[in-house]
C-alpha positions, 0 to 999 in steps of 0.5 A, spaced: 635 434 480 641 438 481 643 440 488 650 443 491 654 446 486 653 440 481 652 441 473 648 438 469 650 439 462 642 437 460 640 435 452 644 440 449 649 445 448 646 449 455 647 449 463 644 449 470 646 450 476 642 449 482 645 453 488 642 455 494 640 464 495 638 468 501 631 472 498 629 477 502 621 480 501 622 487 502 616 488 505 616 483 510 622 484 512 623 476 512 627 473 507 627 465 505 633 460 502 630 457 497 634 454 492 636 458 485 637 455 478 643 459 474 640 458 466 645 458 461 646 457 454 643 457 447 639 453 442 636 454 435 629 453 434 624 453 431 617 456 431 611 451 427 606 453 423 602 455 429 606 458 432 610 452 438 615 452 440 619 447 443 623 447 449 629 443 451 626 440 458 631 443 462 630 449 460 622 448 461 623 446 468 626 452 470 622 457 468 616 452 470 612 453 477 609 447 482 602 448 478 604 448 471 605 455 470 610 460 465 610 467 465 611 470 458 614 478 458 616 481 452 623 484 454 625 489 448 623 488 440 624 481 439 625 478 445 621 475 449 623 472 456 620 466 460 620 466 468 616 461 473 609 465 474 610 464 481 616 466 483 615 472 477 608 474 480 611 474 487 617 480 485 611 483 482 606 483 487 611 486 491 614 492 487 606 494 485 604 494 493 610 499 494 607 503 487 601 503 490 602 506 498 606 512 494 599 513 490 595 513 496 600 517 502 599 522 495 606 522 493 607 521 485 602 526 483 607 530 480 608 523 476 602 522 473 604 521 466 610 516 468 604 512 473 600 512 467 606 508 461 608 504 467 600 503 466 600 501 459 607 497 459 604 493 465 597 492 461 600 488 456 607 486 458 606 478 460 601 473 460 601 467 464 601 461 459 601 453 460 607 448 456 603 443 453 606 436 451 613 434 450 615 442 454 611 446 448 609 454 447 604 457 443 606 463 443 601 468 443 598 474 438 601 479 440 607 477 443 608 473 435 608 481 433 613 483 438 618 477 438 617 480 429 617 473 427 614 469 422 611 462 422 616 456 421 622 461 422 628 460 427 628 463 434 634 462 438 633 460 446 637 464 450 639 461 458 639 469 461 642 465 467 635 468 472 629 467 465 630 464 458 629 469 452 627 467 446 629 472 441 629 473 434 635 472 430 637 477 427 636 482 434 640 476 437 646 477 434 645 485 433 646 484 441 651 479 441 654 484 437 654 492 441 654 487 448 660 480 448 665 486 448 662 488 454 663 481 457 670 480 461 668 487 465 660 486 467 663 479 468 669 482 473 664 487 477 658 481 477 662 476 481 667 480 485 
């Protein structure tokens, strides 16, 4: 475990930093202080012939909840992300509850096309998975297609502070090329 603001260098070139964070729950007005792990770093891994991917132990721990579940989501073409299922579901459910209230109050009638589009994306975006022994993830069928990979292909695992991302290498390099010039202003804005 990592406590306070200590850094654990783990088993490879990524870092986990545990912070205390006050999280607000908008529907109830309550907030709680929870431990929050910053996940950073990158590591190349190979997806095997059965589309299994071994995660570094510390990354796997950061995205697995107390019931041993991880949520896999489609982010952008060529990228999937992994989250603690219980935490992600709590945030997601809160947002859906607000949407449901708006629909029931008749406030979304002029936006049915957007509501349907959201519904289609919700139906295909996520899946809860259980990591196997040695922190091994089996990438589900439709997620493989979205990631754009074949068996025995390398991918890049990236700590995205709040989740772990799995990138098609070509998509990752293209994203870095586009986004790296904005690093310093983004860091300054978010950390000040």
